[in-house]
C-alpha positions, 0 to 999 in steps of 0.5 A: 767947555775946555779951552780949544788950545789944549786940544791943539797942543796935544795934536802938536805934541803927537805929531812931533814925538809920537808919529815919527816913531810909528812904522810907515806901511810900505806901498805895494810894489807892482808885480813884475812878470818874467817871461822865459824864452822857449828852448829850441833844443830837443828834449832827450831822456836817458835810461839807466843800463840794466844788466840781466843774466840770460834766462837758463832752462833747468828742466829735467827734459833738457837732460833726461829722456823719460815718460812721454818723451820715449818714442820706441813702442817696445823697450827693455826695462829695469823695474824699481826692484832691479828686475830686468824685463826684456822686449815689452811694450812701452804702454805695459812698462808705463802702467807697471809702476806708480807714475806719481812717485816714479819716472821711466827714464831711457838709459840707452838708445836702441837701433832702428832699421832703414824704415824706422822700425825698432830693432828687436835685437837692440831695443832702448833700455829704460829704468824706473827711477824715483822722482826724488832720485832723478831730481838729485841726479839733475841737481848734480848735473846742474852743479857740475855745469855751474862749476864748469862755467866758472872755470872750476874743476868738475871732476871726471864724469861717470862712464857706463859699459854693458857686458853680456854674460856670454860675451866673446873673448875678443869683444871682452878684451876690447871692453876691458881695454876701454874700462882700463882707459877710463879708470886711468883717467880717474873716472868712475865706471859702472859696468852693467851685466845682462843676458842678450836676447836670443843669445847663448845663456851663460852658466854660473861658472862662466858668469863668475869667471867674467866678473873675475876677469873684470876685477883682474883688469881693475887691479891692473890699474894702479889706484883703481878699486871697487867702491861698493858691492855689486847690485843685482843678480849673477846671471841676470841684471847686475851692476859693478861700481869702480873708481879710478885714479888719475896718475901722472902720464895718464895721457901717454897711457891713454894713447897706449890703450887706444892702440891696444883697443885698435889692435884688439879690434883687428884681432876680433875682425880676424877671428870673425873672418876665420869663423866665416871661412870655417863655416863656408 
């Protein structure tokens, strides 16, 4: 049996040299509970501002009257080949072309009597136009509106005039005055020739003389010219295309043209009164 003092000596050395070098575990600290004081201020939420452009319609029906929107039961129609058909029913016109590829577009409004019945002497004029061409015209109008909204130049609009092949001299002078006014403003002018229903039929010489009078009036407008060949048939339905040029002092010439037009109207009224007096 080993001596007892050896064990006690080992324990004493351990307590003196070893025990102090060992890490003493820390006592666990009691958890401290922190209570937050509830706030009495109202809770508000802030929504970010959103800027959205107003919705703008771009439908064809906002710019054109076509197909089911045409209300007159009888119309004058120009078909896809340019052939003019006078005073036909709307249903007949709508069944005469392929409605999958074309639209029937109203070009001019007709007149109605006091009871709302269409005036057979002045029916709406409609034209068969392919859907692709109509969309192209629609897109062009939208582009012009966008440029106008941005303050950019939109260019002068196209003006349309209608002439009867057997038009009277006073009325022709009035129409040519309007045409020259549009051309001096730099506008494009399209003149539609046609025969008036139940009116006098002009012969070939009269038709050619009328076209010559139009060309002569265009030549009086400096810078104006014919931009493309006429489309249609002389004596039937025919369209002529002219492009004007805006010059300096156009405003003064416009006022002069207005005065000339008023004078022409007075002369025409005088001629009508003379005719009435002669008949009486």
